[in-house]
C-alpha positions in Angstrom: -69.9 -54.2 22.1 -71.6 -57.2 24.5 -68.3 -58.3 26.1 -67.9 -61.3 28.2 -69.9 -61.3 31.8 -67.2 -60.8 34.4 -68.4 -61.2 38.1 -67.8 -58.4 40.2 -68.0 -58.9 43.8 -67.9 -56.4 47.1 -64.3 -57.0 47.7 -63.4 -53.3 49.5 -60.0 -52.8 51.6 -59.0 -50.2 53.6 -55.7 -48.8 52.8 -54.6 -45.7 54.6 -57.7 -44.5 55.4 -59.1 -44.8 52.0 -61.8 -47.6 50.9 -60.3 -49.4 47.9 -62.9 -51.4 46.0 -61.2 -54.7 44.5 -64.2 -56.5 42.6 -62.0 -58.5 40.5 -59.6 -59.9 43.1 -60.6 -63.3 42.7 -58.7 -63.1 39.3 -55.4 -63.2 41.1 -56.0 -66.7 41.4 -54.6 -67.8 38.0 -55.3 -71.6 38.5 -59.0 -71.5 39.6 -61.9 -72.7 37.5 -63.3 -69.2 37.5 -60.2 -67.5 36.0 -59.5 -70.0 33.5 -63.0 -69.8 32.6 -62.3 -66.1 32.3 -59.4 -66.3 30.1 -61.5 -69.0 27.4 -64.3 -66.3 27.5 -61.8 -63.5 26.7 -60.0 -65.2 24.3 -63.1 -66.6 22.3 -64.4 -63.4 22.4 -61.1 -61.5 21.0 -60.2 -64.3 18.5 -63.0 -63.4 16.0 -62.5 -59.7 15.9 -58.7 -60.3 15.9 -58.9 -62.5 12.8 -61.1 -60.3 10.8 -58.3 -57.5 10.7 -57.4 -56.8 7.4 -53.5 -57.1 7.8 -53.4 -59.8 10.0 -52.3 -62.0 7.5 -49.9 -60.0 6.1 -48.0 -58.9 9.1 -47.8 -62.7 10.1 -46.4 -63.8 7.2 -43.8 -60.5 7.4 -43.0 -61.1 10.8 -42.4 -64.8 10.5 -40.2 -63.9 7.7 -38.4 -61.4 10.0 -38.2 -63.6 13.1 -36.9 -66.6 11.2 -34.2 -64.8 9.4 -30.8 -65.9 10.6 -29.3 -63.7 13.6 -25.8 -64.2 15.3 -25.5 -63.4 19.1 -22.2 -62.1 20.3 -19.4 -64.8 20.4 -17.4 -65.3 23.8 -14.2 -67.2 24.0 -13.1 -69.5 26.9 -9.4 -71.1 26.8 -9.4 -70.5 23.0 -12.6 -72.0 22.1 -15.5 -70.0 20.9 -19.3 -70.0 21.6 -22.2 -68.2 20.2 -26.0 -68.3 19.9 -27.3 -69.0 16.6 -30.6 -68.9 14.9 -31.5 -70.0 11.4 -35.2 -70.0 11.9 -35.9 -72.3 14.8 -38.2 -71.2 17.8 -35.2 -71.3 20.1 -31.5 -69.9 19.2 -29.0 -73.0 19.3 -25.7 -72.8 21.0 -22.8 -73.5 18.6 -18.9 -73.8 19.7 -16.2 -73.8 17.3 -12.2 -73.0 17.3 -12.0 -69.5 16.0 -14.7 -66.9 15.4 -14.2 -67.6 11.3 -15.4 -71.2 11.6 -18.8 -70.4 13.9 -20.9 -70.9 10.4 -21.3 -74.6 10.3 -20.1 -75.1 13.8 -20.7 -78.0 16.3 -24.2 -77.8 18.0 -23.5 -77.7 21.6 -27.0 -77.2 23.0 -30.5 -77.1 21.2 -33.2 -75.8 23.1 -35.9 -77.2 20.7 -35.2 -80.6 21.4 -36.3 -80.0 24.9 -40.0 -79.7 23.9 -42.4 -80.5 20.9 -43.8 -76.8 21.1 -40.7 -74.6 21.1 -41.8 -73.1 24.7 -38.8 -74.5 26.8 -36.1 -72.1 26.5 -32.6 -72.0 27.8 -32.4 -68.6 29.4 -28.5 -68.5 31.0 -25.6 -70.3 29.7 -22.1 -70.0 31.5 -19.1 -71.6 30.2 -16.0 -72.8 32.6 -12.8 -70.9 32.0 -11.2 -74.0 30.7 -13.9 -74.2 28.4 -14.7 -77.7 29.6 -18.3 -77.3 30.9 -21.4 -75.6 30.3 -23.6 -74.5 33.2 -27.3 -73.6 31.6 -30.6 -72.8 33.1 -33.7 -74.2 31.5 -37.3 -72.3 32.0 -40.5 -73.8 30.6 -43.5 -71.7 29.4 -41.9 -68.4 29.6 -41.4 -68.7 33.4 -38.7 -66.7 35.4 -38.0 -69.9 37.1 -35.2 -72.4 35.7 -33.6 -75.4 36.2 -29.8 -75.4 36.2 -27.8 -78.4 34.3 -24.2 -79.0 33.4 -22.9 -80.4 30.1 -19.8 -81.6 29.3 -18.4 -79.5 26.1 -16.3 -82.4 24.8 -19.0 -84.7 24.7 -22.4 -82.8 24.5 -23.7 -84.8 27.2 -25.3 -83.8 30.4 -23.7 -84.7 33.6 -26.6 -85.5 35.8 -26.4 -82.2 37.8 -30.1 -80.7 38.2 -30.7 -77.8 40.3 -34.7 -76.5 40.4 -35.7 -73.4 41.8 -33.4 -70.7 40.8 -33.5 -67.3 39.2 -32.1 -64.0 38.0 -28.2 -64.8 38.4 -26.4 -66.7 36.0 -23.9 -69.3 37.2 -20.3 -67.8 37.8 -17.6 -70.4 37.7 -15.2 -70.4 40.8 -11.5 -71.1 40.7 -10.4 -74.4 39.5 -13.9 -74.4 37.0 -15.5 -77.3 38.6 -17.6 -75.3 40.9 -20.2 -72.4 40.4 -22.5 -69.9 42.2 -26.1 -69.4 41.7 -28.9 -67.9 43.2 -31.7 -69.7 44.7 -35.2 -69.9 46.5 -36.6 -72.8 48.6 -39.7 -74.7 46.4 -42.9 -72.7 46.7 -45.4 -74.0 48.9 -47.8 -72.2 47.2 -48.6 -70.9 43.6 -45.1 -70.7 42.0 -46.4 -68.2 39.6 -48.1 -65.4 41.7 -47.1 -66.0 45.4 -44.6 -63.4 46.8 -41.2 -64.7 47.2 -39.3 -65.0 50.2 -35.5 -64.8 50.7 -33.1 -66.2 48.4 -29.5 -67.4 48.9 -26.1 -67.5 47.0 -25.0 -71.0 46.8 -22.0 -72.8 45.7 -22.4 -76.1 43.8 -19.5 -78.6 43.0 -20.1 -80.3 39.8 -20.7 -84.1 40.5 -22.4 -83.7 43.8 -25.7 -83.9 45.2 -27.3 -80.5 45.1 -28.5 -81.2 48.9 -24.6 -80.7 49.6 -24.2 -77.3 48.1 -22.7 -75.0 50.6 -24.4 -71.4 51.3 -21.9 -68.3 50.4 -24.4 -65.7 51.3 -27.7 -66.0 53.0 -29.9 -63.0 55.0 -33.0 -64.8 55.9 -33.5 -61.7 58.1 -33.7 -59.5 55.0 -35.8 -61.5 52.4 -35.7 -58.3 50.1 -31.9 -58.6 49.6 -30.5 -60.2 46.6 -26.7 -61.0 46.0 -24.6 -61.8 43.3 -20.9 -62.9 42.7 -19.3 -60.9 40.3 -17.1 -60.4 38.3 -15.4 -63.6 38.3 -11.8 -63.8 39.6 -9.5 -66.6 40.5 -7.9 -64.5 43.6 -11.0 -62.3 44.7 -14.6 -63.2 45.8 -16.4 -59.9 45.1 -20.3 -59.8 46.3 -22.7 -57.5 45.1 -26.0 -56.9 47.3 -29.0 -54.9 46.2 -32.7 -54.5 47.5 -34.5 -53.6 44.2 -34.7 -53.7 40.5 -33.0 -50.1 40.1 -31.7 -49.5 43.4 -28.0 -48.9 44.5 -26.1 -51.9 45.7 -23.3 -52.5 47.9 -19.6 -54.1 47.2 -17.8 -56.4 49.5 -14.5 -58.7 48.6 -12.8 -61.4 50.2 -9.7 -63.9 49.0 -11.0 -67.1 47.9 -10.5 -69.4 50.8 -10.9 -66.5 53.3 -14.0 -66.1 55.6 -14.3 -62.7 56.2 -15.6 -60.2 53.7 -14.3 -56.7 53.6 -17.3 -54.0 52.8 -16.1 -51.5 50.1 -19.4 -49.9 49.8 -22.4 -49.8 52.3 -25.9 -48.1 52.2 -27.2 -49.2 48.6 -27.5 -45.6 47.7 -25.3 -45.6 44.4 -24.7 -48.2 41.5 -21.4 -49.9 41.7 -21.2 -52.1 38.5 -17.9 -54.0 39.5 -16.1 -55.4 35.9 -13.0 -57.2 37.0 -9.7 -57.1 39.2 -6.2 -55.8 37.8 -3.2 -55.8 39.9 -4.9 -55.8 43.2 -7.7 -52.9 41.9 -11.4 -53.9 41.8 -12.8 -51.3 38.9 -16.4 -50.4 38.9 -18.6 -48.1 37.1 -20.4 -45.9 39.4 -22.9 -42.6 39.4 -21.5 -41.9 43.0 -20.8 -38.0 42.5 -21.3 -38.7 39.1 -24.7 -39.0 37.5 -23.5 -39.4 33.9 -21.3 -42.4 35.6 -17.6 -42.7 36.2 -15.0 -45.5 36.4 -13.4 -46.2 39.7 -11.0 -48.4 41.4 -10.9 -50.0 44.9 -7.6 -51.1 46.3 -8.2 -54.3 47.8 -5.2 -54.1 50.3 -6.3 -50.6 51.7 -9.9 -50.4 50.5 -9.4 -46.9 49.3 -11.4 -45.7 45.9 -10.3 -43.4 43.6 -11.3 -41.9 40.1 -9.9 -43.9 37.0 -11.9 -42.3 34.1 -14.1 -39.1 35.3 -17.8 -38.3 34.3 -18.0 -37.4 30.9 -19.1 -34.0 30.0 -21.7 -35.1 27.9 -22.0 -39.0 27.3 -22.8 -41.6 29.8 -20.4 -44.1 31.0 -22.5 -47.3 30.4 -20.0 -50.3 31.0 -16.5 -51.0 30.8 -14.2 -54.0 30.4 -10.6 -55.1 30.9 -8.4 -56.3 28.3 -4.9 -57.7 28.7 -3.6 -54.3 28.5 -6.2 -51.9 29.1 -10.0 -51.0 29.4 -12.9 -50.7 27.0 -15.2 -48.0 27.8 -18.7 -48.1 26.8 -20.7 -44.7 26.3 -24.1 -43.4 25.2 -24.0 -40.6 23.4 -27.7 -39.1 22.6 -29.0 -42.5 23.1 -26.7 -44.3 20.8 -23.8 -46.0 21.6 -19.9 -45.7 21.1 -16.9 -47.4 22.2 -13.6 -45.9 23.4 -10.3 -47.4 24.6 -8.2 -46.2 27.5 -5.2 -47.2 29.4 -5.6 -49.0 33.4 -4.7 -45.9 34.5 -7.7 -43.7 32.7 -6.0 -42.4 29.8 -8.2 -42.2 26.9 -7.3 -43.8 23.6 -8.7 -44.6 19.9 -12.4 -44.8 19.2 -13.4 -48.2 18.0 -15.5 -47.5 14.6 -18.9 -49.6 15.3 -20.9 -47.2 13.4 -23.5 -44.2 13.6 -26.6 -44.9 15.7 -26.1 -48.0 17.0 -26.7 -49.9 20.2 -24.3 -52.3 21.4 -26.2 -55.6 21.9 -23.4 -57.5 23.6 -19.4 -57.4 24.0 -17.2 -59.7 25.2 -13.5 -59.0 26.7 -10.8 -60.8 28.7 -8.3 -59.4 31.0 -5.9 -62.2 29.3 -6.4 -61.0 25.5 -6.5 -58.2 23.3 -9.3 -59.5 21.3 -12.7 -57.7 22.0 -15.9 -59.1 20.4 -19.0 -56.6 20.0 -22.3 -57.1 18.7 -24.4 -54.2 17.4 -27.9 -53.4 16.0 -30.0 -50.4 15.0 -33.5 -49.7 13.4 -32.1 -50.8 10.2 -29.5 -53.5 11.0 -30.5 -56.8 12.3 -27.3 -57.4 13.7 -23.2 -57.0 13.0 -20.6 -58.7 15.0 -17.5 -56.7 15.2 -13.7 -58.6 15.8 -11.4 -55.9 17.6 -8.0 -56.4 18.4 -6.5 -53.7 21.1 -3.5 -52.8 22.6 -4.4 -50.8 25.8 -5.7 -47.6 24.5 -4.7 -48.2 20.7 -6.9 -49.8 18.1 -4.9 -52.3 16.5 -7.3 -53.9 14.0 -11.1 -54.2 13.3 -12.9 -56.0 11.1 -17.0 -57.3 10.9 -17.9 -60.9 10.4 -20.5 -61.8 7.8 -24.4 -62.2 9.0 -26.2 -64.8 6.6 -29.9 -63.4 5.7 -31.9 -60.5 4.2 -31.1 -56.6 5.2 -33.5 -55.0 7.5 -36.4 -52.8 5.9 -34.9 -49.6 4.3 -35.7 -46.6 6.5 -34.3 -43.3 7.5 -33.8 -42.4 11.4 -33.8 -38.8 12.6 -34.1 -37.3 16.5 -36.8 -35.3 17.2 -37.1 -33.0 20.4 -40.1 -31.8 22.5 -40.6 -29.6 25.7 -42.2 -31.6 28.5 -44.6 -30.2 31.0 -41.6 -28.8 33.5 -39.8 -27.6 30.0 -37.3 -30.2 30.0 -36.3 -31.3 26.4 -37.2 -34.7 25.8 -35.9 -36.2 22.6 -37.2 -39.0 20.4 -36.1 -41.3 17.5 -38.2 -40.9 14.7 -38.1 -44.0 12.1 -39.4 -43.1 8.6 -40.0 -45.9 5.9 -38.4 -45.7 2.7 -39.7 -43.2 0.1 -41.4 -41.2 2.7 -40.5 -37.8 2.7 -42.7 -36.4 5.5 -45.1 -34.5 3.3 -48.2 -35.8 4.6 -49.2 -37.3 8.1 -48.9 -41.1 8.4 -50.1 -43.5 10.5 -47.6 -43.6 13.5 -46.7 -45.9 16.3 -44.8 -45.0 19.3 -43.0 -47.4 21.3 -42.3 -46.4 25.0 -40.8 -47.6 28.2 -39.6 -44.9 30.5 -38.2 -46.6 33.5 -35.8 -48.9 35.9 -32.9 -46.9 34.2 -33.4 -49.1 31.2 -32.4 -47.2 27.8 -34.7 -47.2 24.5 -31.5 -47.4 22.3 -32.0 -47.9 18.2 -31.8 -51.6 18.4 -33.6 -53.9 16.0 -37.1 -55.4 16.8 -39.1 -57.4 14.6 -42.3 -56.1 15.7 -41.4 -52.4 15.0 -39.2 -53.3 11.9 -42.4 -54.8 10.7 -44.4 -51.9 11.1 -42.2 -49.5 9.3 -41.8 -51.9 6.4 -45.3 -51.8 6.0 -45.1 -48.0 5.7 -45.9 -46.9 9.3 -44.0 -44.5 11.0 -42.2 -45.3 14.3 -41.3 -43.0 17.4 -39.2 -44.3 20.1 -39.0 -41.6 23.1 -36.7 -41.4 25.4 -38.5 -40.7 28.7 -37.5 -40.0 32.0 -37.0 -42.6 34.0 -34.9 -44.6 31.3 -31.2 -45.0 31.2 -30.5 -42.8 28.2 -28.8 -39.8 30.0 -27.5 -40.9 33.4 -28.7 -41.5 37.0 -30.5 -38.2 37.5 -32.6 -38.6 34.3 -33.8 -42.1 35.4 -34.6 -40.9 39.1 -36.4 -37.9 37.4 -39.0 -40.5 36.4 -39.5 -42.4 39.6 -41.7 -42.6 42.8 -43.5 -39.5 43.2 -42.0 -38.2 40.0 -43.4 -40.9 37.8 -46.1 -38.9 36.1 -43.4 -37.0 34.7 -42.8 -40.1 32.4 -46.5 -39.9 31.2 -46.1 -36.2 30.7 -43.0 -36.8 28.6 -44.9 -39.1 26.4 -47.7 -36.6 26.0 -45.1 -33.7 25.1 -43.7 -36.1 22.2 -47.1 -37.3 20.8 -48.6 -33.7 21.0 -45.2 -32.6 19.1 -46.2 -35.2 16.4 -49.7 -33.8 15.7 -48.2 -29.9 15.9 -45.4 -30.9 13.4 -47.9 -32.9 11.1 -45.8 -36.3 11.4 -49.1 -37.5 12.3 -52.8 -37.0 13.5 -55.1 -38.1 16.2 -56.8 -40.7 13.9 -53.4 -41.9 13.2 -51.5 -42.4 16.2 -51.3 -45.6 18.0 -49.0 -46.3 21.4 -47.5 -49.5 22.4 -45.5 -50.8 25.4 -44.5 -53.6 27.3 -44.1 -54.3 31.3 -43.3 -51.2 32.8 -44.1 -49.9 29.0 -47.4 -51.5 29.5 -47.9 -49.5 32.6 -47.0 -46.2 30.3 -50.0 -47.1 27.8 -52.2 -48.1 30.7 -51.6 -44.7 32.3 -51.9 -42.8 29.0 -55.0 -44.7 28.1 -56.9 -43.8 31.3 -55.2 -40.3 31.6 -55.2 -38.9 28.0 -57.7 -41.3 25.7 -58.2 -38.2 23.4 -54.5 -38.7 22.2 -54.9 -41.9 20.8 -56.4 -43.9 17.7 -55.3 -47.2 19.5 -53.4 -48.3 22.9 -51.8 -51.5 23.1 -50.9 -52.1 26.5 -48.7 -55.5 27.1 -47.6 -57.6 30.2 -48.1 -54.2 31.9 -48.0 -53.3 35.8 -51.5 -51.9 35.7 -52.2 -52.4 39.5 -50.3 -50.2 41.4 -51.6 -50.8 44.7 -51.1 -54.3 44.9 -48.2 -55.0 42.6 -45.8 -55.6 45.3 -47.8 -58.7 46.7 -47.1 -61.0 43.9 -43.8 -62.8 42.9 -41.0 -60.1 42.5 -42.8 -57.3 42.9 -41.8 -55.7 45.8 -38.2 -55.2 44.2 -39.6 -52.6 41.8 -40.4 -50.2 45.0 -36.9 -49.0 43.8 -38.7 -47.4 40.8 -42.4 -47.0 42.2 -42.5 -46.7 45.8 -44.0 -48.8 48.4 -47.8 -48.9 48.2 -47.5 -49.8 52.1 -46.2 -46.7 52.8 -48.8 -43.8 52.9 -47.3 -41.3 51.1 -46.4 -43.7 48.0 -50.2 -44.8 48.2 -51.1 -41.8 47.4 -49.2 -40.6 44.3 -49.8 -44.2 43.1 -53.4 -43.9 43.5 -53.2 -40.9 41.6 -52.2 -42.7 38.6 -52.5 -46.4 38.7 -54.3 -47.3 35.6 -56.8 -49.5 37.3 -57.9 -47.6 39.7 -58.5 -44.4 37.2 -60.6 -46.2 34.7 -63.5 -43.6 33.9 -66.8 -44.5 32.4 -65.9 -42.4 29.4 -65.4 -43.3 25.5 -61.7 -44.9 25.5 -59.8 -45.7 22.2 -59.7 -49.2 20.6 -57.3 -51.0 23.0 -55.6 -54.5 22.8 -54.3 -55.7 26.1 -51.8 -59.2 25.6 -50.5 -61.2 28.2 -49.4 -64.7 29.3 -51.0 -66.9 31.5 -47.8 -68.2 32.8 -46.0 -64.6 33.6 -44.6 -65.0 36.8 -42.8 -61.4 36.7 -45.7 -59.3 36.2 -48.6 -61.7 37.0 -51.3 -62.0 34.5 -53.9 -60.8 37.2 -53.0 -56.9 36.2 -53.8 -57.5 32.7 -56.9 -59.4 34.0 -58.1 -56.9 36.3 -57.8 -53.9 34.2 -59.1 -55.2 31.3 -62.4 -56.3 33.0 -62.7 -53.0 34.3 -61.9 -51.2 31.1 -64.6 -53.2 29.1 -67.1 -52.5 31.9 -66.5 -48.6 31.7 -66.6 -48.8 28.1 -69.7 -50.4 27.9 -71.1 -48.2 30.5 -70.2 -45.3 28.3 -71.9 -46.7 25.3 -68.7 -46.7 23.4 -68.3 -48.8 20.6 -64.4 -49.1 20.1 -63.4 -52.8 21.0 -61.4 -53.3 24.3 -59.7 -56.8 23.9 -57.9 -59.1 26.2 -55.6 -61.8 24.4 -53.8 -64.5 26.5 -51.4 -66.7 25.5 -51.8 -69.7 27.4 -48.2 -71.2 27.0 -46.1 -68.0 27.4 -44.7 -65.9 30.5 -43.4 -62.6 30.6 -41.7 -62.9 27.0 -38.2 -64.4 27.6 -38.0 -67.8 25.6 -41.2 -67.1 23.6 -41.1 -69.2 20.6 -40.9 -67.6 17.3 -44.1 -68.8 16.0 -46.0 -67.4 19.1 -44.1 -64.3 18.9 -45.2 -63.9 15.2 -49.1 -64.4 15.9 -49.0 -62.1 19.3 -46.9 -59.2 17.3 -49.3 -59.6 14.4 -52.4 -59.3 16.1 -50.9 -56.2 17.7 -49.7 -54.4 14.5 -52.9 -55.4 12.4 -55.1 -53.8 15.5 -53.0 -50.6 15.1 -52.7 -50.7 11.6 -56.6 -51.1 11.4 -57.2 -48.0 13.7 -54.7 -46.0 12.5 -55.7 -46.3 8.6 -52.6 -48.0 7.7 -53.2 -49.9 4.5 -50.7 -52.9 4.3 
């Protein structure tokens, strides 16, 4: 193939005594004329090849149907009024409100993000209703950016009040006592490139509705520690609880004070463990923690004495994911072999009834209130687009359970089983194996692995249109639970971080080789797909084991491990990856960094995707990797295509319009189908 000509300059940097060539560094400037020309040339090269894929149209049609099928988010209740996100095929879901959960169908639309832009690329990424149900604070993001502007809407009239807070990120607004002020996390307006420049110190602010944002008060700021995040949560009318952390999956500290007091009481210090505070009951602050409990336990701090004690101890097998307060007890969410279950308990930790949510499911949302016995839950699975549950509880006792109907067709029929393989260190690594209806496993089939393995994020049996479309077309889907993920507790997570990151890749290879050995698929039928940290997984697997794959699809991937920390919020990922500015970390990052380990050898067919508005994993990662991989592929005389497809009105993926998502997913699946022999 004759790939687009890409300039290679002589940029070399001495890093920890090593000369690191970076000939494509100029591609880090996303606004330059040269980079825009690069994007245009790559898209012009890739589009005819993608357009010629036999299954592209069929996948786009099926994905459009799946994405446009009605979806219903988990409802929440504020002062007797019910709110929920609904979609009936629009590019963006709409926020509706009703007097009860049974009146949500046909409910009044409170906020329609589709009216905010002509092409559906403006999204509402956070929404918080005041405790009295009167006001909605919501965040608007453009083109897939993480940056958002907070606005306030009157729930009764559906009209905005004129409040507008720019340059906010990460935290949802959290309402303060009285319901007329909220906290938010803000930054100074960027002085340079808002999509790539490393971010400075943020601050936690207080905004009074109807006042000038310039008069907002600072609740917490540490300009001397620019890499510190702060969050006000949980909301409580008596206590202000502050959580601080230094990275995406690092430990956090907790402090508290009564509203109106000046001095914070430090409850936890050192950022060593996770302390997910869930609420205050009778002077006790409850928190889920991995301190002395790799599978997590529920603890409580006496806010009068600052003493901590265990309420629900660590489970022998299952991981405590989350907990909530009800009027008379606790709701516990557990992970059992990477699927979810829910159990009730008393305030002092006596376990009670299980909530029958189904087998092999993920809890995708739950809402409980310390003043009510009603718990609202949303679940999904590989074969369930979503089910909403209304649960009535009395402390640790289940009173009633029912589900709400969801309109639209059922998900594609499939069967899900578990497989297990021994990794390079002999640890058993499990995976979900999803077979299409009618497949008895007698013959190998085209198979897609969807992997992640990082940041304590679990890969559970949730519904994703891109994966459902693959199974519906007759392909086998495999979702492994790799080290680095959150399926089996903090030890499992930490076993795939920093100098142990290679173990994540080894876990993947163990699953892939198990699939080949057991006849699930063949090397000529095996494709790999991953996004973000999963894009790193795909990039590393492509450069380390090109022999394993018939096709590889890295999406919005972290691919330059020596410079990832120099863009926007990238430095926060050092909690998982390590800091490249430290010599020891540089050595192990250099050893697997996909960009720095491309060899002049034959690589399998590769489709790299990104969005040019991605201000989380900046697109330069994908640009530089694609340019180097194309050069190496051409130098090796290999025929397999290496394509880069850039969406010029998209970011990391959040808030992406459904029509744009359908096209991106169709390209990915059609590419995988063509190179694995899946006939659609």
